Rosetta silent file (secondary structure, phi, psi, omega in degrees, C-alpha in Angstrom):
SEQUENCE: MNAGDAAFYTRWILANGWAEAAGLGTTFAVGRLLAPLLESVTGALAIIGTAIIAIALGTLLEGVLVGFAQERVLRGRLIRLQPRAWIWATAAGAGLAWALGMIPSTVMAFLIQSSTATAAPVEPPAAIQYGLAAVLGLVAGPVLGLAQWFVLRRLIERAGLWLWANAIAWSVGMPLIFLGMDFVPWNGHPAAMFLAIYAVCTATGLVVGAIHGQFLVTLLRSSPSPSSLA
SCORE:     score description
SCORE:     0.000 S_00000001
   1 L     0.000  120.269 -177.562   15.422   38.673    5.039 S_00000001
   2 L   -79.307  176.902 -172.624   13.040   40.286    7.508 S_00000001
   3 H   -63.149  -33.618  178.787   14.117   42.222   10.592 S_00000001
   4 H   -67.775  -47.271  176.536   13.811   39.253   12.920 S_00000001
   5 H   -61.085  -41.783  179.954   15.879   37.010   10.659 S_00000001
   6 H   -63.661  -39.384  177.407   18.464   39.752   10.190 S_00000001
   7 H   -65.376  -46.943  177.890   18.823   40.246   13.924 S_00000001
   8 H   -58.370  -46.753  179.420   19.186   36.505   14.431 S_00000001
   9 H   -58.908  -42.163  179.096   21.712   36.263   11.577 S_00000001
  10 H   -63.958  -44.904  179.836   23.769   39.113   13.025 S_00000001
  11 H   -66.793  -35.656  178.181   23.862   37.544   16.480 S_00000001
  12 H   -61.814  -46.926 -177.108   24.730   34.190   14.997 S_00000001
  13 H   -63.280  -45.677 -176.752   27.744   35.615   13.075 S_00000001
  14 H   -68.223  -33.991  179.814   29.018   37.530   16.104 S_00000001
  15 H   -66.411  -43.675  179.302   28.614   34.521   18.374 S_00000001
  16 H   -64.866  -40.427  178.091   30.652   32.385   16.016 S_00000001
  17 H   -56.859  -59.568 -175.616   33.292   35.122   15.768 S_00000001
  18 H   -70.097  -28.548  179.328   33.989   35.515   19.445 S_00000001
  19 H   -69.550  -44.064  179.009   33.575   31.801   20.212 S_00000001
  20 H   -69.385  -34.863  177.977   36.090   30.724   17.566 S_00000001
  21 H   -62.472  -48.063 -178.844   38.472   33.434   18.775 S_00000001
  22 H   -68.453  -47.677 -175.725   38.161   32.249   22.400 S_00000001
  23 H   -79.463  -60.069 -175.940   38.085   28.511   21.586 S_00000001
  24 H   -71.028  -38.778  179.711   40.132   27.903   18.498 S_00000001
  25 H   -62.076  -43.601  179.324   42.433   30.881   19.218 S_00000001
  26 H   -70.551  -31.016  174.653   43.161   29.688   22.733 S_00000001
  27 H   -61.055  -47.972  175.167   43.686   26.194   21.404 S_00000001
  28 H   -62.654  -41.851 -177.336   46.411   27.471   19.060 S_00000001
  29 H   -65.203  -47.715  179.865   47.850   29.703   21.732 S_00000001
  30 H   -67.473  -33.721  171.400   48.167   26.921   24.330 S_00000001
  31 H   -59.002  -36.566  179.029   49.636   24.683   21.614 S_00000001
  32 H   -69.689  -41.784  179.531   52.231   27.261   20.892 S_00000001
  33 H   -68.187  -30.898  176.890   53.109   27.537   24.541 S_00000001
  34 H   -84.525   -9.969 -176.706   53.425   23.731   24.864 S_00000001
  35 H   -54.168  -46.384  179.749   55.451   23.405   21.715 S_00000001
  36 H   -59.993  -38.844  178.571   58.886   23.650   23.423 S_00000001
  37 H   -66.908  -41.654  179.609   57.909   21.011   25.924 S_00000001
  38 H   -69.394  -33.157  179.984   56.606   18.646   23.230 S_00000001
  39 H   -73.049  -15.935  177.149   59.690   19.191   21.108 S_00000001
  40 L   -82.498  -10.034  176.879   61.897   18.040   23.984 S_00000001
  41 L  -103.659  131.084 -179.765   60.175   14.651   23.855 S_00000001
  42 L  -113.059  170.165  175.703   61.082   12.465   20.942 S_00000001
  43 L    87.947 -171.249 -179.644   59.692    9.289   19.429 S_00000001
  44 H   -59.301  -34.460  178.856   56.207    7.911   19.119 S_00000001
  45 H   -59.792  -40.802  179.309   55.230    9.251   22.496 S_00000001
  46 H   -67.546  -43.838 -178.034   55.708   12.832   21.408 S_00000001
  47 H   -65.053  -47.070 -179.184   53.752   12.323   18.124 S_00000001
  48 H   -69.888  -37.282  175.450   50.843   10.556   19.833 S_00000001
  49 H   -62.213  -39.446  179.868   50.861   13.029   22.750 S_00000001
  50 H   -62.155  -44.474 -179.727   50.769   15.978   20.467 S_00000001
  51 H   -63.586  -42.404 -179.436   47.728   14.564   18.656 S_00000001
  52 H   -63.750  -44.695 -178.484   45.907   13.716   21.894 S_00000001
  53 H   -64.013  -40.946 -178.806   46.538   17.167   23.424 S_00000001
  54 H   -65.019  -41.817 -179.961   45.318   18.910   20.200 S_00000001
  55 H   -65.518  -44.512 -179.867   42.136   16.814   20.082 S_00000001
  56 H   -60.997  -50.222  178.210   41.448   17.372   23.827 S_00000001
  57 H   -59.878  -44.055  178.522   41.987   21.139   23.514 S_00000001
  58 H   -59.123  -40.997  179.506   39.864   21.372   20.412 S_00000001
  59 H   -69.636  -48.706 -175.275   37.046   19.492   22.046 S_00000001
  60 H   -75.681  -33.822  179.392   37.112   21.266   25.383 S_00000001
  61 H   -91.016  -67.232 -177.980   37.866   24.823   24.187 S_00000001
  62 H   -61.037  -50.734 -176.375   36.527   25.157   20.682 S_00000001
  63 H   -62.803  -47.507 -175.646   33.709   22.660   20.940 S_00000001
  64 H   -71.681  -42.103 -178.569   32.330   23.714   24.230 S_00000001
  65 H   -71.416  -39.799  176.813   32.701   27.492   23.677 S_00000001
  66 H   -67.204  -41.835 -179.994   31.270   27.465   20.126 S_00000001
  67 H   -60.632  -42.698 -177.758   28.443   25.219   21.307 S_00000001
  68 H   -66.365  -43.262 -178.248   27.683   27.581   24.181 S_00000001
  69 H   -66.725  -43.742  178.546   27.706   30.692   22.025 S_00000001
  70 H   -61.326  -46.121 -175.781   25.603   29.105   19.290 S_00000001
  71 H   -62.101  -37.480 -179.490   23.069   27.670   21.752 S_00000001
  72 H   -62.205  -32.929  176.638   22.477   31.072   23.349 S_00000001
  73 H   -78.086  -44.261 -176.338   21.461   32.438   19.981 S_00000001
  74 H   -65.468  -36.201 -178.323   19.580   29.366   18.774 S_00000001
  75 L   -57.821  -22.057  177.715   17.401   29.057   21.840 S_00000001
  76 L   -71.285  -21.798  177.899   15.721   32.324   20.844 S_00000001
  77 L  -109.904  -26.962  178.601   14.290   30.556   17.747 S_00000001
  78 L  -112.684   83.906 -173.344   14.140   26.945   18.920 S_00000001
  79 L   -69.090  -16.467 -179.540   12.303   27.045   22.229 S_00000001
  80 L   -92.485    2.388  177.447   12.165   23.199   22.396 S_00000001
  81 L   -66.877  120.352 -178.520   15.944   22.948   22.245 S_00000001
  82 L   -65.196  138.403  177.601   17.056   21.047   25.370 S_00000001
  83 L   -56.327  131.237  176.553   19.459   22.963   27.592 S_00000001
  84 L    71.069   -3.967  174.971   23.069   22.060   26.850 S_00000001
  85 H   -53.893  -46.897 -175.975   22.061   19.636   24.087 S_00000001
  86 H   -70.896  -34.997  177.564   23.679   21.835   21.480 S_00000001
  87 H   -63.293  -50.147  179.317   26.818   22.275   23.610 S_00000001
  88 H   -60.442  -40.994 -179.623   27.354   18.573   23.998 S_00000001
  89 H   -66.899  -40.804 -179.597   26.685   17.945   20.338 S_00000001
  90 H   -69.764  -37.401  175.006   29.088   20.656   19.236 S_00000001
  91 H   -66.687  -37.606  175.430   31.810   19.392   21.580 S_00000001
  92 H   -63.038  -48.286 -178.592   31.318   15.827   20.219 S_00000001
  93 H   -63.299  -39.894  178.770   31.501   17.040   16.673 S_00000001
  94 H   -63.703  -37.900  178.904   34.552   19.143   17.380 S_00000001
  95 H   -66.081  -39.130  178.050   36.328   16.195   18.893 S_00000001
  96 H   -68.610  -43.413  179.603   35.594   13.983   15.853 S_00000001
  97 H   -64.014  -37.292  178.489   36.680   16.809   13.482 S_00000001
  98 H   -68.620  -39.450  177.562   39.908   17.417   15.338 S_00000001
  99 H   -61.068  -43.035  176.089   40.672   13.680   15.380 S_00000001
 100 H   -63.529  -44.391  179.050   40.123   13.625   11.621 S_00000001
 101 H   -64.887  -28.403 -176.153   42.174   16.703   11.093 S_00000001
 102 H   -81.750  -13.506 -175.368   45.082   15.359   13.134 S_00000001
 103 H   -63.426  -47.503 -179.694   45.413   12.163   11.093 S_00000001
 104 H   -62.147  -42.809  179.240   47.470   13.627    8.145 S_00000001
 105 H   -66.612  -35.313 -178.721   49.984   15.415   10.357 S_00000001
 106 H   -70.918  -41.705  176.547   50.337   12.494   12.699 S_00000001
 107 H   -64.037  -42.117  179.982   50.874   10.029    9.869 S_00000001
 108 H   -65.284  -38.915  178.626   53.398   12.395    8.280 S_00000001
 109 H   -63.430  -41.077  179.396   55.258   12.788   11.552 S_00000001
 110 H   -65.525  -40.418  178.832   55.573    8.958   11.862 S_00000001
 111 H   -66.157  -37.414  176.579   56.835    8.734    8.275 S_00000001
 112 H   -61.505  -46.783 -178.201   59.392   11.468    8.824 S_00000001
 113 H   -60.584  -40.289 -173.843   60.543    9.739   12.029 S_00000001
 114 H   -83.073  -13.410 -174.671   60.949    6.373   10.323 S_00000001
 115 L   -76.939  144.844  176.397   62.701    7.837    7.242 S_00000001
 116 L   -91.440   -4.092  178.660   66.461    7.560    7.030 S_00000001
 117 L   -65.146  139.191  178.925   66.693   10.708    4.943 S_00000001
 118 L   -92.078  -17.020 -173.719   68.546   13.581    6.581 S_00000001
 119 L   -78.831  143.345  176.280   67.065   16.339    4.479 S_00000001
 120 L   -62.701  143.679  177.335   64.126   18.311    5.910 S_00000001
 121 L   -61.873  141.297  177.201   60.763   17.531    4.270 S_00000001
 122 L   -87.932  126.599  176.597   59.790   19.968    1.477 S_00000001
 123 L   -77.901  144.831  174.879   56.476   21.662    1.939 S_00000001
 124 L   -66.957  165.651  176.971   54.140   21.771   -1.054 S_00000001
 125 L   -58.624  155.795 -177.959   53.392   25.109   -2.688 S_00000001
 126 H   -56.857  -40.187 -179.338   51.023   27.394   -0.928 S_00000001
 127 H   -60.181  -38.952  179.138   48.300   26.945   -3.505 S_00000001
 128 H   -69.757  -37.969  179.459   48.311   23.171   -2.933 S_00000001
 129 H   -60.881  -45.466 -176.971   48.276   23.643    0.838 S_00000001
 130 H   -67.844  -36.759  179.179   45.207   25.974    0.595 S_00000001
 131 H   -64.827  -47.630  177.235   43.496   23.549   -1.804 S_00000001
 132 H   -64.152  -29.755  177.234   44.063   20.646    0.570 S_00000001
 133 H   -67.127  -38.733  179.916   42.799   22.808    3.470 S_00000001
 134 H   -61.585  -45.424  179.600   39.605   23.443    1.440 S_00000001
 135 H   -59.436  -47.736 -178.668   39.227   19.678    0.973 S_00000001
 136 H   -59.863  -43.190  178.658   39.861   19.028    4.685 S_00000001
 137 H   -63.895  -40.729  178.518   37.171   21.638    5.540 S_00000001
 138 H   -58.399  -33.427 -179.697   34.754   20.062    3.084 S_00000001
 139 H   -89.167  -43.854 -174.786   35.176   16.736    4.865 S_00000001
 140 H   -73.136  -30.086  178.819   35.567   17.925    8.454 S_00000001
 141 H   -53.028  -55.212  176.916   32.649   20.356    8.236 S_00000001
 142 H   -60.090  -34.939 -179.402   29.921   17.657    8.072 S_00000001
 143 H   -60.800  -46.279 -179.006   31.815   15.758   10.749 S_00000001
 144 H   -63.728  -36.448 -175.467   31.655   18.775   12.972 S_00000001
 145 H   -94.444    2.091 -173.582   27.962   19.276   12.316 S_00000001
 146 H   -65.053  -49.952  179.683   26.916   15.592   12.439 S_00000001
 147 H   -64.933  -35.046  175.205   26.060   15.571   16.196 S_00000001
 148 H   -62.296  -37.176  178.611   24.330   18.959   15.797 S_00000001
 149 H   -63.024  -38.508 -179.467   22.211   17.393   13.028 S_00000001
 150 H   -64.811  -28.727  172.996   20.937   14.755   15.440 S_00000001
 151 H   -78.702  -41.598 -175.477   19.648   17.631   17.605 S_00000001
 152 H   -70.641  -34.234 -175.359   18.196   19.693   14.800 S_00000001
 153 L   -62.969  -19.919  176.246   16.417   16.802   13.083 S_00000001
 154 L   -84.992   -8.201 -171.828   14.056   16.556   16.004 S_00000001
 155 L  -118.712  -27.653 -175.861   13.185   20.248   15.826 S_00000001
 156 L  -139.512  161.184  175.837   13.142   21.389   12.203 S_00000001
 157 L   -79.715  157.560  170.462   12.511   20.013    8.693 S_00000001
 158 L    60.620   30.900 -175.377   15.244   19.442    6.110 S_00000001
 159 L   -64.161  -19.424  173.802   17.859   19.351    8.859 S_00000001
 160 L   -56.501  -27.006  178.599   20.187   17.444    6.573 S_00000001
 161 H   -63.061  -18.955  179.779   21.009   20.697    4.838 S_00000001
 162 H   -68.262  -28.765  174.315   22.992   21.630    7.952 S_00000001
 163 H   -64.452  -43.238  177.508   25.610   19.117    7.007 S_00000001
 164 H   -68.509  -35.983  175.707   26.024   20.770    3.615 S_00000001
 165 H   -58.734  -43.554 -179.968   26.102   24.186    5.330 S_00000001
 166 H   -72.957  -32.360  178.776   29.042   23.152    7.470 S_00000001
 167 H   -65.997  -41.957 -179.532   30.825   21.544    4.491 S_00000001
 168 H   -72.894  -42.947 -178.415   30.624   24.784    2.493 S_00000001
 169 H   -58.352  -50.991 -173.072   31.406   27.006    5.515 S_00000001
 170 H   -78.119  -20.526  170.037   34.472   25.076    6.552 S_00000001
 171 H   -67.801  -19.011  174.238   35.721   24.613    2.963 S_00000001
 172 H   -94.181  -41.616 -175.023   36.143   28.378    3.069 S_00000001
 173 H   -65.918  -41.085 -176.978   37.141   28.595    6.814 S_00000001
 174 H   -64.119  -50.273  178.163   40.016   26.080    6.736 S_00000001
 175 H   -58.295  -31.539  178.385   41.943   27.846    3.941 S_00000001
 176 H   -63.288  -41.935  176.390   41.371   31.101    5.832 S_00000001
 177 H   -61.968  -50.580  178.994   43.080   29.544    8.859 S_00000001
 178 H   -58.097  -44.580 -178.922   45.982   28.251    6.840 S_00000001
 179 H   -67.845  -45.559 -178.878   46.428   31.595    5.096 S_00000001
 180 H   -65.352  -36.140 -177.382   46.147   33.599    8.300 S_00000001
 181 H   -69.103  -23.346  173.554   48.584   31.425   10.148 S_00000001
 182 H   -66.613  -20.536  178.627   51.173   32.109    7.450 S_00000001
 183 L  -100.342    0.700  178.003   51.120   35.758    8.515 S_00000001
 184 L   -75.562  129.255  179.765   51.384   35.129   12.211 S_00000001
 185 L   -75.197   76.934 -172.495   54.779   36.365   13.546 S_00000001
 186 L   -60.922  -28.984  179.121   55.694   33.151   15.195 S_00000001
 187 L  -103.277   10.902  179.284   59.177   34.294   16.076 S_00000001
 188 L   -92.446 -161.315  178.186   58.170   37.857   16.913 S_00000001
 189 L   -60.771  136.764 -177.512   56.986   39.506   20.072 S_00000001
 190 H   -56.117  -38.197 -178.085   54.618   37.147   22.010 S_00000001
 191 H   -64.900  -41.022  178.630   51.951   39.858   22.243 S_00000001
 192 H   -66.619  -40.290 -178.950   51.979   40.347   18.521 S_00000001
 193 H   -62.911  -52.005 -177.789   51.954   36.634   17.864 S_00000001
 194 H   -67.079  -33.803  176.149   48.974   35.920   20.123 S_00000001
 195 H   -60.761  -41.716  179.415   47.072   39.016   18.836 S_00000001
 196 H   -62.622  -45.346 -179.948   47.554   37.683   15.273 S_00000001
 197 H   -58.947  -48.413 -178.511   46.328   34.192   16.277 S_00000001
 198 H   -66.936  -33.579  179.616   43.200   35.586   17.847 S_00000001
 199 H   -67.975  -40.298  178.600   42.539   37.909   14.908 S_00000001
 200 H   -63.739  -42.168 -179.277   42.748   35.008   12.428 S_00000001
 201 H   -67.798  -36.539 -179.503   40.367   32.895   14.479 S_00000001
 202 H   -64.655  -46.748 -179.884   37.959   35.771   14.918 S_00000001
 203 H   -59.545  -43.801  179.167   37.900   36.424   11.179 S_00000001
 204 H   -63.366  -43.556 -179.308   37.455   32.749   10.457 S_00000001
 205 H   -62.488  -39.324  175.816   34.574   32.432   12.932 S_00000001
 206 H   -64.637  -41.657 -177.417   32.791   35.445   11.396 S_00000001
 207 H   -68.787  -48.120 -179.185   33.116   34.086    7.821 S_00000001
 208 H   -58.368  -48.874  179.424   32.061   30.564    8.849 S_00000001
 209 H   -58.583  -40.182 -179.061   29.155   31.882   10.846 S_00000001
 210 H   -64.062  -37.196 -176.021   28.051   34.058    7.941 S_00000001
 211 H   -74.516  -60.881 -176.536   28.018   31.072    5.574 S_00000001
 212 H   -74.766  -17.252  173.975   26.244   28.423    7.639 S_00000001
 213 H   -66.015  -33.973  177.252   24.161   31.037    9.350 S_00000001
 214 H   -61.266  -46.112  175.407   22.551   31.845    5.991 S_00000001
 215 H   -58.805  -43.077 -173.925   21.536   28.199    5.699 S_00000001
 216 H   -65.159  -44.153  177.865   20.296   28.156    9.286 S_00000001
 217 H   -55.992  -48.985 -179.151   18.040   31.218    8.708 S_00000001
 218 H   -61.356  -41.793 -179.087   16.487   29.524    5.727 S_00000001
 219 H   -63.847  -46.550 -179.400   15.934   26.255    7.589 S_00000001
 220 H   -64.766  -37.056 -177.525   14.338   28.068   10.544 S_00000001
 221 H   -72.140  -32.604 -176.279   12.111   30.136    8.265 S_00000001
 222 H   -90.876   -3.211 -175.756   10.834   27.164    6.307 S_00000001
 223 L   -93.021  158.942  178.756   10.191   24.920    9.282 S_00000001
 224 L   -63.415  159.532  177.228    6.923   24.618   11.144 S_00000001
 225 L   -62.667  156.183  178.851    6.375   26.750   14.253 S_00000001
 226 H   -60.063  -34.161 -179.462    7.486   25.212   17.536 S_00000001
 227 H   -60.812  -36.603  179.674    3.832   24.824   18.608 S_00000001
 228 H   -74.697  -16.534 -179.660    3.181   22.583   15.603 S_00000001
 229 H   -96.239   -8.844 -174.070    6.116   20.349   16.390 S_00000001
 230 L   -71.272    0.000    0.000    5.098   19.843   20.060 S_00000001
């Protein structure tokens, strides 16, 4: 990796780190603050409302902020990238990914509500949870990157690899989120809780950015110069 690629790669990783912290971290923080209100509402309305709020926050916070951070770095290498195109694409992908990610918990909530059993549901072992999180990331990653692919395919060759990059990156990132959230002091001091949430999301963003950023550097290096694509 030459000096220019290394500088781009470093900026890309840092951009993903702070953007996931600000976007995903704030999404989780707001969700935690709204939890008591949502728990006071019962029935299908509460379940559907929770899903809608999560998708909206994920789209507006994570999607827009990550898209903004990534676009600032990417425009240094893709001068033909249309302003805000990457932001809108990232927000759209985030909305789809969050909708997909909310399906299991929403369905489970409806099943629990309709069940006549009085015993609390038993969570699967941690290893199974992390394995399922990896599968979720493997599926949701390409969904998140799909709209971005529509932007990239007009600017670089072999843009389809970006979908694989997101699949691999988020198959690692999702288990990190699940693992990190297990260590958040949810019933501790609010400052410690929020600090832990933002730390987990920062670490996840850095790792995810490092993985799909490696693919992006390769794609940009192997693509024609912007002048030849004009």
